[in-house]
C-alpha positions as CSV (number, residue, x, y, z in Angstrom):
1,M,0.0,0.0,0.0
2,A,1.2,3.5,-0.8
3,C,1.9,5.3,2.5
4,D,4.4,7.4,4.5
5,V,3.2,6.2,7.9
6,A,3.0,2.5,8.7
7,G,1.8,1.3,12.1
8,I,-0.2,-1.3,14.0
9,F,-2.9,-1.3,16.7
10,Y,-2.4,-4.1,19.2
11,V,-3.3,-5.3,22.8
12,A,-0.6,-5.8,25.4
13,Q,-1.8,-8.4,27.9
14,P,-0.6,-11.1,30.4
15,Q,0.0,-13.8,27.7
16,G,1.9,-11.5,25.4
17,G,5.6,-11.1,24.7
18,Q,8.0,-9.5,22.3
19,F,7.4,-9.5,18.5
20,N,9.2,-8.0,15.5
21,F,7.7,-5.3,13.3
22,S,9.2,-5.5,9.8
23,I,8.6,-3.7,6.5
24,S,9.0,-4.6,2.9
25,T,9.5,-1.8,0.3
26,N,8.0,-2.4,-3.2
27,G,7.8,-6.1,-2.6
28,G,11.5,-6.3,-1.6
29,P,13.1,-8.1,1.3
30,W,11.8,-7.7,4.9
31,T,13.6,-5.2,7.1
32,P,13.1,-5.3,10.9
33,H,12.2,-1.8,12.2
34,L,11.0,-2.3,15.8
35,V,10.9,-4.9,18.5
36,L,7.6,-4.4,20.3
37,D,6.4,-5.7,23.7
38,G,3.0,-7.3,23.8
39,Y,3.1,-8.0,27.5
40,N,1.3,-6.1,30.2
41,V,-0.1,-7.1,33.6
42,T,-3.6,-6.2,32.4
43,A,-5.0,-5.8,28.9
44,V,-4.3,-2.3,27.4
45,G,-4.6,-0.9,23.9
46,R,-1.4,0.3,22.2
47,Y,-0.4,1.9,18.9
48,T,3.0,2.3,17.2
49,N,4.1,3.6,13.9
50,V,7.1,4.6,11.8
51,A,7.5,7.5,9.4
52,L,8.7,6.5,6.0
53,P,9.5,8.1,2.6
54,Q,6.4,7.9,0.4
55,N,6.5,4.5,-1.3
56,N,4.7,1.1,-1.5
57,Y,5.0,-0.9,1.7
58,R,3.9,-4.1,3.3
59,I,3.9,-4.9,7.1
60,R,4.9,-8.1,8.7
61,L,4.8,-9.2,12.4
62,D,6.6,-12.2,13.9
63,S,6.2,-13.3,17.5
64,I,9.4,-13.9,19.4
65,A,7.6,-15.0,22.6
66,G,4.1,-15.3,24.0
67,T,0.7,-15.0,22.3
68,N,0.3,-11.5,20.8
69,Y,-3.0,-9.9,19.9
70,V,-3.0,-7.6,16.9
71,I,-6.1,-5.6,16.1
72,G,-5.0,-4.3,12.7
73,R,-2.5,-2.3,10.6
74,H,-2.6,1.4,10.0
75,Q,-1.1,2.7,6.7
76,V,-1.7,6.3,5.7
77,L,-0.5,8.6,3.0
78,S,-0.5,11.6,5.4
79,H,0.1,14.4,2.8
80,S,-2.6,13.4,0.4
81,G,-6.2,14.5,0.2
82,G,-9.2,12.2,0.7
83,V,-10.8,10.2,3.5
84,N,-9.1,7.6,5.7
85,A,-12.0,5.5,7.0
86,T,-11.8,3.2,10.1
87,F,-14.5,0.9,11.3
88,V,-14.8,0.0,15.0
89,D,-17.3,-2.8,14.5
90,Y,-18.0,-5.7,12.1
91,P,-21.2,-7.0,10.5
92,G,-23.6,-8.8,12.9
93,I,-22.3,-7.6,16.3
94,S,-24.3,-5.5,18.8
95,L,-23.4,-2.2,20.4
96,G,-22.9,-4.1,23.7
97,Q,-20.1,-6.1,22.1
98,V,-18.3,-2.8,21.3
99,T,-18.8,-1.2,24.7
100,N,-17.9,-4.4,26.6
101,V,-14.4,-4.1,25.3
102,P,-12.5,-2.6,28.2
103,L,-11.9,1.2,28.1
104,A,-8.2,0.4,28.7
105,I,-8.1,-1.1,25.2
106,R,-10.5,1.2,23.4
107,Q,-9.4,4.6,24.7
108,P,-5.7,4.6,23.8
109,I,-6.4,3.2,20.4
110,F,-9.1,5.8,19.7
111,A,-6.8,8.6,20.9
112,A,-4.2,7.4,18.4
113,L,-6.8,7.4,15.6
114,N,-7.9,10.9,16.6
115,P,-10.7,11.1,14.0
116,D,-12.1,14.3,12.5
117,L,-15.6,12.8,12.3
118,I,-17.4,9.8,13.9
119,I,-20.4,8.5,12.1
120,W,-22.7,6.3,14.3
121,H,-25.3,4.1,12.6
122,M,-26.6,0.8,14.1
123,K,-29.9,-1.1,14.0
124,E,-29.9,-2.0,17.7
125,P,-32.3,-3.7,20.2
126,L,-33.7,-1.1,22.5
127,T,-32.6,-2.8,25.7
128,A,-29.7,-0.8,27.3
129,L,-29.4,1.3,24.1
130,T,-29.4,4.6,25.9
131,S,-26.8,3.6,28.5
132,R,-24.5,2.1,25.8
133,M,-24.8,5.2,23.7
134,E,-23.9,7.3,26.7
135,E,-20.9,5.0,27.2
136,N,-19.9,5.8,23.7
137,E,-20.1,9.5,24.4
138,R,-17.8,9.2,27.4
139,W,-15.4,7.1,25.4
140,W,-15.2,9.5,22.6
141,S,-15.1,12.7,24.7
142,N,-12.2,11.3,26.8
143,S,-10.1,10.0,24.0
144,A,-10.9,12.4,21.1
145,P,-12.5,15.5,22.6
146,N,-12.3,17.6,19.4
147,T,-14.0,15.1,17.2
148,A,-17.3,15.9,15.5
149,V,-20.0,13.2,15.8
150,L,-22.9,12.5,13.4
151,Y,-25.7,10.2,14.4
152,I,-27.8,8.6,11.6
153,G,-31.4,7.7,12.2
154,T,-32.0,4.3,10.5
155,P,-34.5,3.7,7.7
156,W,-37.4,1.2,8.0
157,G,-37.1,-2.5,8.6
158,D,-39.5,-5.4,8.0
159,Y,-40.2,-5.5,11.8
160,D,-41.7,-2.0,11.5
161,T,-44.9,-3.5,9.9
162,N,-46.0,-4.6,13.4
163,T,-43.7,-2.8,15.9
164,T,-42.3,0.7,16.5
165,Q,-38.8,-0.5,16.9
166,T,-37.0,1.8,14.4
167,I,-39.1,4.8,15.5
168,D,-38.2,4.2,19.2
169,G,-34.5,3.6,18.4
170,N,-34.3,6.7,16.4
171,V,-35.9,8.8,19.2
172,I,-33.2,7.5,21.5
173,A,-30.4,8.3,19.0
174,R,-31.9,11.8,18.4
175,N,-32.1,12.6,22.1
176,I,-28.5,11.5,22.6
177,A,-27.5,13.8,19.8
178,L,-29.4,16.7,21.2
179,N,-28.1,16.2,24.8
180,H,-24.5,16.1,23.6
181,H,-24.8,18.9,20.9
182,R,-24.2,16.4,18.0
183,A,-25.6,16.4,14.5
184,Y,-28.5,14.0,13.7
185,V,-29.7,12.9,10.3
186,D,-33.2,11.5,9.9
187,L,-33.3,8.8,7.2
188,M,-36.7,7.4,8.3
189,Q,-39.0,10.1,7.0
190,P,-37.2,10.4,3.6
191,T,-37.5,6.7,3.0
192,V,-41.3,6.8,3.6
193,S,-42.0,3.2,4.6
194,Y,-40.7,-0.4,4.5
195,S,-43.1,-1.1,1.5
196,W,-41.8,2.0,-0.3
197,L,-38.2,0.8,0.1
198,L,-39.2,-2.6,-1.2
199,T,-41.0,-1.1,-4.2
200,N,-38.0,0.9,-5.2
201,G,-35.6,-2.0,-4.9
202,F,-33.8,-0.4,-1.9
203,M,-33.8,-3.4,0.4
204,A,-31.4,-6.3,0.2
205,D,-33.2,-8.2,2.9
206,G,-35.6,-7.3,5.8
207,V,-33.0,-5.1,7.5
208,H,-30.2,-4.0,5.1
209,L,-30.3,-1.6,2.2
210,T,-29.1,-2.5,-1.3
211,S,-26.3,-0.5,-2.9
212,A,-29.0,1.6,-4.6
213,G,-30.7,2.2,-1.3
214,G,-27.4,3.2,0.3
215,L,-26.8,5.7,-2.5
216,Y,-30.3,7.2,-2.1
217,C,-29.6,7.8,1.6
218,A,-26.1,9.0,1.0
219,S,-27.4,11.6,-1.4
220,I,-29.7,13.0,1.3
221,M,-26.8,13.4,3.7
222,W,-24.4,14.7,1.1
223,D,-26.7,17.7,0.4
224,D,-28.2,18.2,3.9
225,L,-24.9,18.1,5.8
226,G,-23.0,20.0,3.1
227,F,-20.5,17.2,2.5
228,F,-20.2,18.5,-1.1
229,A,-18.8,21.7,0.5
230,L,-16.1,20.2,2.7
231,G,-13.3,22.7,3.0
232,L,-15.4,25.7,2.1
233,D,-15.6,28.6,4.6
234,K,-18.9,28.4,6.4
235,K,-18.3,31.1,9.1
236,I,-20.8,34.0,9.3
237,S,-20.2,37.4,10.9
238,L,-23.1,39.2,12.6
239,A,-22.9,42.8,13.9
240,K,-25.8,45.0,15.1
241,T,-26.0,48.5,13.5
242,G,-28.8,50.6,15.0
243,S,-32.0,48.6,14.6
244,Q,-30.5,46.3,11.9
245,I,-28.1,43.4,11.8
246,N,-25.2,43.4,9.3
247,L,-24.5,40.0,8.0
248,S,-21.4,38.9,6.0
249,Y,-19.8,35.7,4.9
250,N,-17.4,34.5,2.2
251,T,-18.9,32.5,-0.7
252,S,-17.4,30.1,-3.2
253,T,-18.5,28.9,-6.7
254,G,-20.5,25.8,-6.9
255,A,-22.6,26.5,-3.8
256,V,-25.9,28.3,-3.0
257,Y,-25.8,30.0,0.4
258,R,-29.0,30.2,2.5
259,L,-29.0,32.1,5.8
260,E,-31.7,30.7,8.0
261,V,-33.2,32.0,11.3
262,S,-35.0,30.1,14.1
263,T,-36.4,31.1,17.5
264,N,-36.7,27.5,18.8
265,L,-33.9,25.5,16.9
266,Q,-36.6,23.4,15.3
267,T,-38.4,25.6,12.7
268,W,-36.1,27.5,10.3
269,S,-36.9,30.1,7.7
270,A,-34.8,31.8,5.1
271,V,-33.4,35.3,5.7
272,V,-31.5,35.5,2.4
273,T,-30.4,33.1,-0.3
274,N,-27.6,33.8,-2.8
275,S,-25.1,32.1,-5.1
276,V,-22.4,34.7,-5.4
277,G,-19.1,33.0,-6.3
278,N,-15.7,33.7,-4.6
279,A,-16.7,36.9,-3.0
280,L,-17.6,38.5,0.3
281,F,-21.4,38.8,0.6
282,S,-22.8,41.4,2.9
283,T,-26.4,42.5,3.7
284,N,-28.5,44.2,6.4
285,F,-31.8,43.0,7.9
286,I,-34.1,43.7,10.8
287,P,-33.8,40.9,13.4
288,P,-36.8,39.2,15.0
289,T,-38.2,40.7,18.2
290,T,-37.5,37.5,20.2
291,P,-34.0,35.9,20.7
292,A,-33.0,34.1,17.5
293,Y,-30.5,31.6,16.2
294,Y,-28.8,31.7,12.8
295,R,-27.3,29.1,10.6
296,L,-25.8,29.1,7.1
297,G,-26.9,26.2,4.9
298,L,-25.2,25.3,1.7
299,R,-26.7,23.5,-1.3
300,P,-25.0,22.4,-4.6
301,N,-25.4,25.1,-7.3
């Protein structure tokens, strides 16, 4: 894999011992780089890496002693653009199987990952869902306090024909998002119903979306969350001048800017909409008589 940082996540624990960390460049011979210690009195998460000149590398680990637990490799081209995605689950497990992993393992590894964005989306039984999601919040806040979190409310499932499971689960996820000042995306209302998903060929089985269904939901988030505008300046400047408010913000080509106002953080209405490219936009308006909140929404042009 092309990278300039090569590392591994592993667990040091009582049965562990030393092991070699070797690297091969462009399919060439293996060169030892580090001797790591997989032993600890109790199980703890660890991460190590080496900085390398940009090239194509493979990683190899060889135990010298003990039984060593390796979670996975970490190879990153740190100076390139794009997304480096990491999953902290695998298909079929429950949230309880994630949170039951000791914090001593999860927290150091998450701190090493230090993600810019966490996306949470699981179809979970309702039992203990609130407490486990609160455990997630404590884990994330302690190990990566500057990370943004996005909760995704799940679409319909076949069990929703005679239960309210998805509705109830989404209410819990939305409340967690509100309580911790996180973003929440509703994918239940836009997907209408389970029968609607079936009719449109969006369900692979009773629970999981097809690729087409996933693309339909992704397009909703892409626009609503402004993912198309990653990297664009979204800051607004508000200053009161007499009885009016002066508003200004920088605009870029390819996006329509819509300033919205709300008095309750639920119902939003447009103040001004414009699509000026690569310029400073400025305008004056009379503010509402009650305390108000403002946000700047972006849409593709």
